[in-house]
FIKEFI-87144 format. One line per 4 residues: their letters; for each residue x, y, z negated of C-alpha. Coordinates in pm, 1 decimal, always signed. Each point is the difference from the previous one (the first is absolute). Layout:
% FIKEFI-87144
a) X/Y/Z; ...
//
This chain:
% FIKEFI-87144
xxxx) +679.9/+823.4/+1043.2; -367.2/-21.9/+90.1; -176.3/-91.9/+320.9; -263.4/+236.7/+125.4
xxxx) -354.7/-63.2/-113.6; -151.7/-98.4/+336.2; -373.8/-65.3/+22.6; +75.1/-364.9/+85.0
xxxx) +133.0/-45.3/-353.5; -251.7/+219.6/-183.9; -175.2/-303.4/-144.2; +330.9/-141.1/-126.6
xxxx) +74.7/+325.9/-182.3; -343.5/-18.7/-164.3; +61.3/-362.9/-95.9; +338.7/+95.9/-143.2
xxxx) -169.5/+262.4/-217.4; -232.8/-267.2/-139.8; +289.1/-245.5/-47.8; +214.7/+254.8/-183.4
xxxx) -283.3/+90.4/-234.4; -50.8/-373.4/-41.9; +354.7/-61.5/-123.4; -39.7/+294.8/-236.4
xxxx) -320.1/-149.6/-143.4; +144.0/-352.9/-15.1; +309.0/+128.0/-176.5; -214.2/+172.5/-260.6
xxxx) -227.3/-301.0/-47.6; +257.5/-279.5/+22.2; +300.8/+161.1/-170.5; -151.2/+280.9/-206.2
xxxx) +234.4/+248.9/+164.5; -162.0/+325.6/+108.9; +186.8/+159.2/+289.9; -200.5/+320.9/+8.2
xxxx) +268.3/+189.2/+195.8; -15.7/-265.1/+274.4; -379.2/+30.4/+8.4; +18.6/+378.6/+19.4
xxxx) +259.2/-14.0/+280.8; -230.7/-217.6/+209.6; -293.1/+234.6/-48.4; +196.6/+323.5/+47.9
xxxx) +202.3/-100.8/+307.0; -88.2/-334.3/+154.2; +67.2/-364.8/-60.6; +241.8/-9.1/+292.5
xxxx) +198.7/+304.4/-112.7; +7.6/-134.7/-356.6; +136.2/-332.5/+121.8; +267.1/+171.4/+208.9
xxxx) +102.5/+223.1/-288.6; +33.0/-291.0/-243.0; +172.2/-244.9/+232.8; +249.7/+257.5/+128.3
xxxx) +82.1/+135.7/-346.7; +360.6/-67.1/-100.8; -109.3/-164.3/-325.6; -304.7/-210.0/-88.1
xxxx) -289.7/+189.7/-154.0; -93.7/-40.0/-365.0; -302.2/-195.5/+119.0; +222.4/-241.9/+190.4
xxxx) +213.8/-47.0/-310.7; -308.2/-55.6/-217.0; -127.7/-264.4/+240.9; +342.7/-164.7/+12.8
xxxx) +4.6/-24.3/-379.3; -346.7/-157.4/+9.4; +110.2/-249.3/+267.7; -244.4/+147.3/+252.0
xxxx) +200.4/+133.4/+291.3; -278.9/-139.2/+217.4; -198.6/+310.7/-102.4; +260.4/+244.6/+129.7
xxxx) -27.6/+219.7/+305.6; +314.7/-170.3/+129.5; -175.3/-338.4/+3.7; -310.2/+150.7/+159.1
xxxx) +201.6/+165.0/+278.8; +144.7/-338.4/+95.3; -337.8/-158.1/+69.9; -14.8/-65.3/+374.1
xxxx) -331.0/+181.1/+42.7; +177.3/+332.4/-68.1; +279.6/-51.9/+256.5; -161.6/+238.5/+253.9
xxxx) +4.0/+291.8/-246.2; +338.4/-45.3/-169.1; +326.0/+26.9/+187.9; +263.5/-271.3/-21.9
xxxx) +219.4/+220.5/-221.1; -276.3/+38.4/-258.8; -59.3/-373.7/+0.3; +375.4/-63.4/-27.6
xxxx) +28.4/+229.4/-303.2; -299.9/-164.0/-166.7; +151.5/-346.5/+54.7; +340.2/+117.2/-125.0
xxxx) -142.3/+140.1/-324.8; -205.0/-311.7/-67.4; +301.6/-220.3/+75.2; +210.0/+197.5/-248.7
xxxx) -258.4/-84.0/-266.5; -15.8/-368.3/+98.8; -354.1/+7.7/+135.9; -130.0/-343.7/+107.4
xxxx) -105.5/+75.6/+358.5; -114.3/-354.8/+75.5; -220.1/-19.5/-308.5; -184.9/+308.3/+120.4
xx) -13.0/-89.4/+369.1; +244.3/+267.4/+106.8
//
């Protein structure tokens, strides 16, 4: 499910941590939704492990549902995982699952450059 954390990608994992905290903060600021469990997961495990857990879960998280109801799927982990910059640290299966979930919820990929 997860590629190894080679030194060549260490900077990408750090950038992912910042990006994940960024979507948490943007969600709070722009939608008023506080996903404190998501925030805690990032800090207690890692951004990468949190993303894998959420994307590979059989059902969308409560946070995903909240963002869907607010019309802000662009702030989901699934949308973040699909950004091309993260391709080296997420396997094709993870990216496929993220795309599938977003498609099921009628996400506008073109609007968001995905």
